[in-house]
N, CA and C atoms as a LAMMPS dump frame, in Angstrom:
ITEM: TIMESTEP
0
ITEM: NUMBER OF ATOMS
483
ITEM: BOX BOUNDS ff ff ff
-5.0000000000000000e+02 5.0000000000000000e+02
-5.0000000000000000e+02 5.0000000000000000e+02
-5.0000000000000000e+02 5.0000000000000000e+02
ITEM: ATOMS id mol type element x y z
1 1 1 N 37.467 -383.08 -5.06
2 1 2 C 37.145 -382.389 -3.956
3 1 3 C 38.143 -382.529 -2.797
4 2 1 N 38.651 -383.79 -2.639
5 2 2 C 39.582 -384.057 -1.646
6 2 3 C 40.855 -383.198 -1.835
7 3 1 N 41.305 -382.965 -3.071
8 3 2 C 42.391 -382.178 -3.273
9 3 3 C 42.214 -380.697 -2.929
10 4 1 N 41.031 -380.319 -3.2
11 4 2 C 40.644 -378.871 -2.863
12 4 3 C 40.8 -378.623 -1.234
13 5 1 N 40.291 -379.505 -0.561
14 5 2 C 40.449 -379.407 0.928
15 5 3 C 41.918 -379.49 1.331
16 6 1 N 42.776 -380.313 0.65
17 6 2 C 44.23 -380.304 1.018
18 6 3 C 44.87 -378.988 0.608
19 7 1 N 44.502 -378.401 -0.498
20 7 2 C 44.992 -377.146 -0.893
21 7 3 C 44.615 -376.039 0.179
22 8 1 N 43.37 -376.09 0.649
23 8 2 C 42.9 -375.064 1.557
24 8 3 C 43.663 -375.273 2.884
25 9 1 N 43.948 -376.433 3.376
26 9 2 C 44.733 -376.748 4.48
27 9 3 C 46.07 -376.195 4.422
28 10 1 N 46.784 -376.417 3.249
29 10 2 C 48.1 -375.948 3.031
30 10 3 C 48.218 -374.413 2.939
31 11 1 N 47.123 -373.855 2.334
32 11 2 C 47.151 -372.354 2.253
33 11 3 C 46.998 -371.736 3.632
34 12 1 N 46.123 -372.426 4.487
35 12 2 C 45.956 -371.935 5.88
36 12 3 C 47.195 -372.085 6.714
37 13 1 N 47.875 -373.242 6.538
38 13 2 C 49.119 -373.42 7.223
39 13 3 C 50.168 -372.352 6.712
40 14 1 N 50.184 -372.073 5.473
41 14 2 C 51.198 -371.097 5.018
42 14 3 C 50.787 -369.719 5.568
43 15 1 N 49.594 -369.428 5.581
44 15 2 C 49.132 -368.111 6.07
45 15 3 C 49.515 -367.89 7.487
46 16 1 N 49.231 -369.009 8.215
47 16 2 C 49.637 -369.011 9.703
48 16 3 C 51.146 -368.881 9.97
49 17 1 N 51.926 -369.515 9.093
50 17 2 C 53.44 -369.422 9.211
51 17 3 C 53.78 -367.977 8.818
52 18 1 N 53.263 -367.377 7.851
53 18 2 C 53.586 -366.017 7.522
54 18 3 C 53.217 -365.019 8.605
55 19 1 N 51.948 -365.321 9.227
56 19 2 C 51.468 -364.431 10.244
57 19 3 C 52.561 -364.517 11.512
58 20 1 N 52.913 -365.867 11.798
59 20 2 C 53.762 -366.123 12.934
60 20 3 C 55.123 -365.45 12.57
61 21 1 N 55.62 -365.517 11.426
62 21 2 C 56.907 -364.84 11.073
63 21 3 C 56.791 -363.35 11.204
64 22 1 N 55.719 -362.785 10.849
65 22 2 C 55.433 -361.375 10.972
66 22 3 C 55.5 -360.917 12.466
67 23 1 N 54.836 -361.721 13.307
68 23 2 C 54.781 -361.353 14.681
69 23 3 C 56.108 -361.561 15.457
70 24 1 N 56.762 -362.673 15.176
71 24 2 C 58.012 -362.967 15.899
72 24 3 C 58.928 -363.919 15.029
73 25 1 N 59.835 -363.304 14.364
74 25 2 C 60.729 -364.201 13.451
75 25 3 C 61.49 -365.21 14.18
76 26 1 N 62.021 -364.762 15.45
77 26 2 C 62.907 -365.654 16.216
78 26 3 C 62.108 -366.909 16.608
79 27 1 N 60.877 -366.785 17.159
80 27 2 C 60.08 -367.902 17.59
81 27 3 C 59.667 -368.678 16.413
82 28 1 N 59.366 -368.147 15.352
83 28 2 C 58.996 -369.004 14.145
84 28 3 C 60.105 -369.814 13.602
85 29 1 N 61.344 -369.22 13.645
86 29 2 C 62.536 -369.948 13.249
87 29 3 C 62.801 -371.122 14.198
88 30 1 N 62.619 -370.861 15.494
89 30 2 C 62.727 -371.999 16.547
90 30 3 C 61.729 -373.073 16.24
91 31 1 N 60.464 -372.653 15.985
92 31 2 C 59.426 -373.61 15.787
93 31 3 C 59.706 -374.437 14.505
94 32 1 N 60.136 -373.844 13.5
95 32 2 C 60.439 -374.614 12.235
96 32 3 C 61.639 -375.467 12.516
97 33 1 N 62.591 -375.183 13.283
98 33 2 C 63.859 -376.081 13.617
99 33 3 C 63.304 -377.276 14.406
100 34 1 N 62.527 -376.997 15.335
101 34 2 C 61.827 -378.214 16.102
102 34 3 C 60.945 -379.011 15.216
103 35 1 N 60.209 -378.407 14.42
104 35 2 C 59.448 -379.33 13.521
105 35 3 C 60.287 -380.164 12.619
106 36 1 N 61.347 -379.475 12.076
107 36 2 C 62.244 -380.272 11.229
108 36 3 C 62.897 -381.448 11.994
109 37 1 N 63.258 -381.2 13.19
110 37 2 C 63.93 -382.243 13.929
111 37 3 C 62.879 -383.352 14.279
112 38 1 N 61.676 -383.052 14.602
113 38 2 C 60.574 -384.007 14.82
114 38 3 C 60.389 -384.783 13.592
115 39 1 N 60.258 -384.18 12.517
116 39 2 C 60.131 -384.826 11.202
117 39 3 C 61.208 -385.87 10.967
118 40 1 N 62.519 -385.36 11.172
119 40 2 C 63.614 -386.313 11.046
120 40 3 C 63.617 -387.514 11.926
121 41 1 N 63.079 -387.367 13.165
122 41 2 C 62.985 -388.484 14.109
123 41 3 C 61.818 -389.428 13.621
124 42 1 N 60.819 -388.967 13.122
125 42 2 C 59.688 -389.865 12.817
126 42 3 C 59.793 -390.433 11.409
127 43 1 N 60.589 -389.973 10.599
128 43 2 C 60.775 -390.375 9.147
129 43 3 C 61.121 -391.832 9.029
130 44 1 N 62.271 -392.241 9.709
131 44 2 C 62.641 -393.617 9.566
132 44 3 C 61.48 -394.61 10.014
133 45 1 N 60.864 -394.348 11.097
134 45 2 C 59.652 -395.25 11.468
135 45 3 C 58.59 -395.214 10.55
136 46 1 N 58.293 -394.032 9.972
137 46 2 C 57.2 -393.927 9.113
138 46 3 C 57.534 -394.696 7.835
139 47 1 N 58.777 -394.578 7.234
140 47 2 C 59.033 -395.28 6.128
141 47 3 C 59.056 -396.749 6.261
142 48 1 N 59.58 -397.123 7.434
143 48 2 C 59.58 -398.557 7.73
144 48 3 C 58.137 -399.19 7.817
145 49 1 N 57.243 -398.419 8.407
146 49 2 C 55.804 -398.803 8.54
147 49 3 C 55.165 -399.014 7.162
148 50 1 N 55.353 -398.042 6.356
149 50 2 C 54.887 -397.904 4.991
150 50 3 C 55.364 -399.035 4.108
151 51 1 N 56.648 -399.21 4.28
152 51 2 C 57.289 -400.28 3.577
153 51 3 C 56.81 -401.649 3.909
154 52 1 N 56.726 -401.97 5.281
155 52 2 C 56.101 -403.186 5.701
156 52 3 C 54.68 -403.383 5.292
157 53 1 N 53.899 -402.427 5.226
158 53 2 C 52.547 -402.524 4.793
159 53 3 C 52.481 -402.812 3.309
160 54 1 N 53.367 -402.217 2.583
161 54 2 C 53.409 -402.32 1.128
162 54 3 C 53.848 -403.838 0.866
163 55 1 N 54.907 -404.347 1.6
164 55 2 C 55.276 -405.753 1.427
165 55 3 C 54.174 -406.689 1.785
166 56 1 N 53.435 -406.507 2.875
167 56 2 C 52.275 -407.293 3.295
168 56 3 C 51.338 -407.4 2.245
169 57 1 N 50.918 -406.182 1.679
170 57 2 C 49.846 -406.147 0.622
171 57 3 C 50.325 -406.889 -0.663
172 58 1 N 51.688 -406.759 -0.948
173 58 2 C 52.187 -407.324 -2.163
174 58 3 C 52.269 -408.895 -1.933
175 59 1 N 52.654 -409.383 -0.776
176 59 2 C 52.907 -410.737 -0.534
177 59 3 C 51.724 -411.544 -0.181
178 60 1 N 50.655 -410.943 0.442
179 60 2 C 49.441 -411.735 0.883
180 60 3 C 48.528 -411.642 -0.377
181 61 1 N 48.172 -412.871 -0.957
182 61 2 C 47.308 -412.899 -2.07
183 61 3 C 45.894 -412.31 -1.763
184 62 1 N 45.294 -411.668 -2.685
185 62 2 C 43.89 -411.072 -2.503
186 62 3 C 42.933 -412.135 -2.231
187 63 1 N 43.128 -413.344 -2.827
188 63 2 C 42.149 -414.449 -2.547
189 63 3 C 42.165 -414.786 -1.121
190 64 1 N 43.378 -414.851 -0.445
191 64 2 C 43.431 -415.145 1.003
192 64 3 C 42.688 -414.157 1.82
193 65 1 N 42.868 -412.898 1.427
194 65 2 C 42.136 -411.804 2.226
195 65 3 C 40.662 -411.88 2.016
196 66 1 N 40.256 -412.129 0.769
197 66 2 C 38.763 -412.324 0.537
198 66 3 C 38.279 -413.569 1.168
199 67 1 N 39.004 -414.687 1.155
200 67 2 C 38.532 -415.914 1.819
201 67 3 C 38.44 -415.71 3.314
202 68 1 N 39.39 -415.149 4.079
203 68 2 C 39.394 -415.011 5.456
204 68 3 C 38.463 -413.899 5.982
205 69 1 N 38.513 -412.751 5.247
206 69 2 C 37.891 -411.536 5.729
207 69 3 C 36.793 -410.985 4.854
208 70 1 N 36.253 -411.742 3.873
209 70 2 C 35.297 -411.21 2.991
210 70 3 C 33.912 -411.627 3.273
211 71 1 N 33.747 -412.688 4.114
212 71 2 C 32.374 -413.071 4.199
213 71 3 C 31.682 -412.915 5.478
214 72 1 N 32.277 -412.061 6.452
215 72 2 C 31.775 -411.697 7.753
216 72 3 C 31.528 -412.836 8.669
217 73 1 N 32.423 -413.887 8.45
218 73 2 C 32.296 -415.041 9.292
219 73 3 C 32.79 -414.604 10.718
220 74 1 N 32.257 -415.233 11.764
221 74 2 C 32.679 -414.885 13.093
222 74 3 C 34.199 -415.169 13.378
223 75 1 N 34.742 -416.259 12.74
224 75 2 C 36.05 -416.676 12.852
225 75 3 C 36.96 -415.601 12.173
226 76 1 N 36.639 -415.179 10.991
227 76 2 C 37.389 -414.124 10.254
228 76 3 C 37.368 -412.799 11.047
229 77 1 N 36.312 -412.352 11.62
230 77 2 C 36.153 -411.268 12.244
231 77 3 C 36.997 -411.273 13.647
232 78 1 N 37 -412.345 14.233
233 78 2 C 37.815 -412.481 15.404
234 78 3 C 39.301 -412.49 15.067
235 79 1 N 39.633 -413.134 14.029
236 79 2 C 41.164 -413.219 13.6
237 79 3 C 41.596 -411.858 13.223
238 80 1 N 40.765 -411.115 12.509
239 80 2 C 41.227 -409.73 12.071
240 80 3 C 41.14 -408.817 13.278
241 81 1 N 40.33 -409.043 14.294
242 81 2 C 40.372 -408.307 15.497
243 81 3 C 41.525 -408.529 16.314
244 82 1 N 42.01 -409.816 16.387
245 82 2 C 43.211 -410.19 17.102
246 82 3 C 44.451 -409.462 16.504
247 83 1 N 44.443 -409.577 15.139
248 83 2 C 45.557 -408.915 14.444
249 83 3 C 45.577 -407.351 14.682
250 84 1 N 44.466 -406.775 14.749
251 84 2 C 44.384 -405.326 15.014
252 84 3 C 44.776 -405.084 16.534
253 85 1 N 44.503 -406.034 17.357
254 85 2 C 44.755 -405.827 18.767
255 85 3 C 46.304 -405.785 19.061
256 86 1 N 47.007 -406.632 18.351
257 86 2 C 48.511 -406.874 18.519
258 86 3 C 49.318 -405.972 17.621
259 87 1 N 48.652 -405.215 16.625
260 87 2 C 49.354 -404.376 15.764
261 87 3 C 49.48 -402.962 16.405
262 88 1 N 50.633 -402.351 16.245
263 88 2 C 50.759 -401.011 16.818
264 88 3 C 51.143 -400.124 15.461
265 89 1 N 50.102 -399.358 15
266 89 2 C 50.238 -398.569 13.905
267 89 3 C 49.547 -397.161 14.229
268 90 1 N 50.112 -396.099 13.782
269 90 2 C 49.394 -394.895 13.883
270 90 3 C 48.149 -394.884 12.979
271 91 1 N 47.176 -394.107 13.403
272 91 2 C 45.925 -394.08 12.537
273 91 3 C 46.18 -393.577 11.152
274 92 1 N 47.118 -392.617 10.96
275 92 2 C 47.366 -392.103 9.583
276 92 3 C 47.971 -393.148 8.611
277 93 1 N 48.465 -394.251 9.197
278 93 2 C 48.889 -395.374 8.411
279 93 3 C 47.817 -396.474 8.395
280 94 1 N 47.134 -396.584 9.385
281 94 2 C 46.068 -397.602 9.435
282 94 3 C 44.852 -397.404 8.386
283 95 1 N 44.513 -396.137 8.276
284 95 2 C 43.361 -395.948 7.312
285 95 3 C 43.766 -396.282 5.942
286 96 1 N 44.9 -395.871 5.401
287 96 2 C 45.227 -396.364 3.978
288 96 3 C 45.353 -397.874 3.906
289 97 1 N 45.888 -398.492 4.878
290 97 2 C 45.898 -399.973 5.038
291 97 3 C 44.536 -400.501 4.941
292 98 1 N 43.578 -399.992 5.69
293 98 2 C 42.227 -400.442 5.689
294 98 3 C 41.603 -400.318 4.262
295 99 1 N 41.895 -399.191 3.609
296 99 2 C 41.446 -399.123 2.187
297 99 3 C 41.985 -400.167 1.332
298 100 1 N 43.271 -400.46 1.511
299 100 2 C 43.895 -401.557 0.712
300 100 3 C 43.213 -402.932 1.064
301 101 1 N 42.818 -403.151 2.236
302 101 2 C 42.087 -404.323 2.614
303 101 3 C 40.756 -404.384 1.894
304 102 1 N 40.042 -403.417 1.903
305 102 2 C 38.736 -403.206 1.189
306 102 3 C 38.988 -403.542 -0.274
307 103 1 N 39.962 -402.972 -0.891
308 103 2 C 40.185 -403.086 -2.28
309 103 3 C 40.629 -404.622 -2.566
310 104 1 N 41.184 -405.322 -1.6
311 104 2 C 41.545 -406.654 -1.822
312 104 3 C 40.429 -407.691 -1.548
313 105 1 N 39.277 -407.12 -1.059
314 105 2 C 38.2 -408.063 -0.934
315 105 3 C 37.707 -408.272 0.508
316 106 1 N 38.269 -407.672 1.447
317 106 2 C 37.758 -407.736 2.895
318 106 3 C 36.522 -407.023 2.991
319 107 1 N 35.653 -407.5 3.956
320 107 2 C 34.329 -406.948 4.126
321 107 3 C 34.579 -405.528 5.006
322 108 1 N 33.469 -404.783 4.887
323 108 2 C 33.529 -403.556 5.619
324 108 3 C 33.477 -403.957 7.179
325 109 1 N 32.768 -405.004 7.545
326 109 2 C 32.739 -405.371 8.957
327 109 3 C 34.126 -405.823 9.434
328 110 1 N 34.922 -406.561 8.627
329 110 2 C 36.243 -406.965 8.981
330 110 3 C 37.234 -405.825 9.108
331 111 1 N 37.093 -404.937 8.216
332 111 2 C 38.048 -403.727 8.198
333 111 3 C 37.671 -402.808 9.383
334 112 1 N 36.341 -402.718 9.727
335 112 2 C 35.9 -401.958 10.924
336 112 3 C 36.414 -402.592 12.222
337 113 1 N 36.38 -403.943 12.262
338 113 2 C 36.856 -404.65 13.509
339 113 3 C 38.374 -404.353 13.583
340 114 1 N 39.097 -404.469 12.359
341 114 2 C 40.559 -404.185 12.411
342 114 3 C 40.893 -402.79 12.876
343 115 1 N 40.338 -401.797 12.316
344 115 2 C 40.629 -400.439 12.659
345 115 3 C 40.189 -400.072 14.148
346 116 1 N 38.986 -400.625 14.547
347 116 2 C 38.587 -400.321 15.964
348 116 3 C 39.493 -401.053 16.994
349 117 1 N 39.928 -402.268 16.671
350 117 2 C 40.784 -402.959 17.646
351 117 3 C 42.207 -402.269 17.608
352 118 1 N 42.65 -401.909 16.4
353 118 2 C 43.9 -401.277 16.349
354 118 3 C 43.921 -400.042 17.142
355 119 1 N 42.921 -399.276 17.24
356 119 2 C 42.972 -398.037 17.906
357 119 3 C 42.499 -398.116 19.384
358 120 1 N 41.797 -399.212 19.764
359 120 2 C 41.14 -399.214 21.119
360 120 3 C 41.917 -400.281 21.947
361 121 1 N 42.322 -401.27 21.437
362 121 2 C 42.915 -402.451 22.152
363 121 3 C 44.447 -402.362 22.068
364 122 1 N 45.195 -402.39 23.176
365 122 2 C 46.667 -402.305 23.147
366 122 3 C 47.392 -403.48 23.839
367 123 1 N 47.552 -404.529 23.093
368 123 2 C 48.235 -405.67 23.558
369 123 3 C 49.802 -405.282 23.667
370 124 1 N 50.316 -404.599 22.703
371 124 2 C 51.716 -404.233 22.704
372 124 3 C 52.06 -403.257 23.766
373 125 1 N 51.134 -402.346 23.986
374 125 2 C 51.308 -401.316 25.022
375 125 3 C 50.862 -401.688 26.434
376 126 1 N 50.36 -402.944 26.552
377 126 2 C 49.787 -403.318 27.84
378 126 3 C 50.906 -403.312 28.972
379 127 1 N 52.128 -403.743 28.807
380 127 2 C 53.109 -403.645 29.93
381 127 3 C 53.283 -402.208 30.426
382 128 1 N 53.253 -401.269 29.617
383 128 2 C 53.388 -399.814 30.062
384 128 3 C 52.161 -399.293 30.734
385 129 1 N 51.034 -399.851 30.216
386 129 2 C 49.711 -399.474 30.874
387 129 3 C 49.635 -400.145 32.254
388 130 1 N 50.049 -401.469 32.371
389 130 2 C 49.96 -402.064 33.599
390 130 3 C 50.804 -401.317 34.623
391 131 1 N 51.987 -400.772 34.171
392 131 2 C 52.887 -400.019 35.095
393 131 3 C 52.255 -398.804 35.664
394 132 1 N 51.335 -398.191 34.951
395 132 2 C 50.714 -396.952 35.345
396 132 3 C 49.382 -397.196 35.927
397 133 1 N 48.66 -398.129 35.403
398 133 2 C 47.131 -398.333 35.808
399 133 3 C 46.936 -399.692 36.539
400 134 1 N 47.83 -400.575 36.525
401 134 2 C 47.616 -401.869 37.129
402 134 3 C 47.121 -403.019 36.242
403 135 1 N 47.249 -404.256 36.609
404 135 2 C 46.888 -405.234 35.747
405 135 3 C 45.362 -405.387 35.578
406 136 1 N 44.669 -405.16 36.631
407 136 2 C 43.228 -405.398 36.639
408 136 3 C 42.572 -404.397 35.672
409 137 1 N 43.01 -403.054 35.805
410 137 2 C 42.392 -402.061 34.948
411 137 3 C 42.761 -402.336 33.426
412 138 1 N 44.048 -402.757 33.239
413 138 2 C 44.555 -402.902 31.831
414 138 3 C 43.747 -404.088 31.239
415 139 1 N 43.632 -405.09 32.003
416 139 2 C 42.857 -406.264 31.473
417 139 3 C 41.444 -405.963 31.038
418 140 1 N 40.785 -405.316 32.019
419 140 2 C 39.315 -404.974 31.785
420 140 3 C 39.168 -403.994 30.646
421 141 1 N 40.053 -402.993 30.566
422 141 2 C 40.053 -402.002 29.494
423 141 3 C 40.122 -402.678 28.109
424 142 1 N 41.117 -403.508 28.104
425 142 2 C 41.369 -404.167 26.829
426 142 3 C 40.293 -405.238 26.443
427 143 1 N 39.866 -405.907 27.558
428 143 2 C 38.675 -406.947 27.243
429 143 3 C 37.492 -406.272 26.688
430 144 1 N 37.062 -405.201 27.466
431 144 2 C 35.873 -404.422 27.061
432 144 3 C 36.008 -403.788 25.647
433 145 1 N 37.238 -403.228 25.409
434 145 2 C 37.493 -402.678 24.198
435 145 3 C 37.476 -403.64 23.009
436 146 1 N 37.919 -404.848 23.261
437 146 2 C 37.843 -405.888 22.157
438 146 3 C 36.353 -406.273 21.956
439 147 1 N 35.564 -406.458 23.038
440 147 2 C 34.138 -406.775 22.892
441 147 3 C 33.466 -405.716 22.095
442 148 1 N 33.674 -404.473 22.625
443 148 2 C 32.939 -403.339 21.788
444 148 3 C 33.446 -403.129 20.371
445 149 1 N 34.709 -403.581 20.143
446 149 2 C 35.167 -403.356 18.786
447 149 3 C 34.483 -404.376 17.883
448 150 1 N 34.321 -405.548 18.398
449 150 2 C 33.551 -406.543 17.62
450 150 3 C 32.154 -406.145 17.304
451 151 1 N 31.554 -405.623 18.308
452 151 2 C 30.134 -405.045 18.117
453 151 3 C 30.11 -403.943 17.157
454 152 1 N 31.022 -402.991 17.287
455 152 2 C 31.105 -401.888 16.324
456 152 3 C 31.322 -402.381 15.011
457 153 1 N 32.198 -403.27 14.833
458 153 2 C 32.584 -403.815 13.39
459 153 3 C 31.353 -404.501 12.81
460 154 1 N 30.693 -405.225 13.493
461 154 2 C 29.471 -405.963 12.959
462 154 3 C 28.291 -404.99 12.593
463 155 1 N 28.085 -404.013 13.598
464 155 2 C 27.161 -402.954 13.297
465 155 3 C 27.371 -402.131 12.02
466 156 1 N 28.8 -401.703 11.972
467 156 2 C 29.035 -400.945 10.763
468 156 3 C 28.933 -401.697 9.505
469 157 1 N 29.331 -403.045 9.593
470 157 2 C 29.039 -403.955 8.398
471 157 3 C 27.725 -404.109 8.016
472 158 1 N 26.799 -404.174 9.014
473 158 2 C 25.337 -404.304 8.683
474 158 3 C 24.81 -403.023 8.08
475 159 1 N 25.311 -401.852 8.62
476 159 2 C 24.787 -400.58 8.16
477 159 3 C 25.281 -400.337 6.763
478 160 1 N 26.474 -400.629 6.408
479 160 2 C 27.045 -400.188 5.114
480 160 3 C 27.046 -401.22 4.06
481 161 1 N 26.771 -402.499 4.435
482 161 2 C 26.861 -403.462 3.362
483 161 3 C 25.461 -403.945 2.876
């Protein structure tokens, strides 16, 4: 079923491209050039992230993941939340990584805490956020986000396990 959805998306994108080309060939050509340049710019980072994740999954034993993040212990949930808070990954890379953690024996609660903190808490981006919003706002936003991420992770773990 997942592949059918992907095929439908590709067909819709192709139809949109053909329609755009029919309406204005020059703008379509410019858009394709910009898209290609954007792809070239993001590709090295994307390959690096995917490679790093692959190495991490290959080098970290499944037993360690199960031991640390498989039993919903408060310490394990906190550790995985801290890891998520200091990691800077795009969501499209984080979700396959989360699936790998689940397959390696991590609990749903731990993976939920990881994903939620990864997307909500920004330790790496804090200096930039401080520059625009100030120290007080950045601290409270990150603190509340970490607290809520832990609650969300535990709730999702209780609902789905």
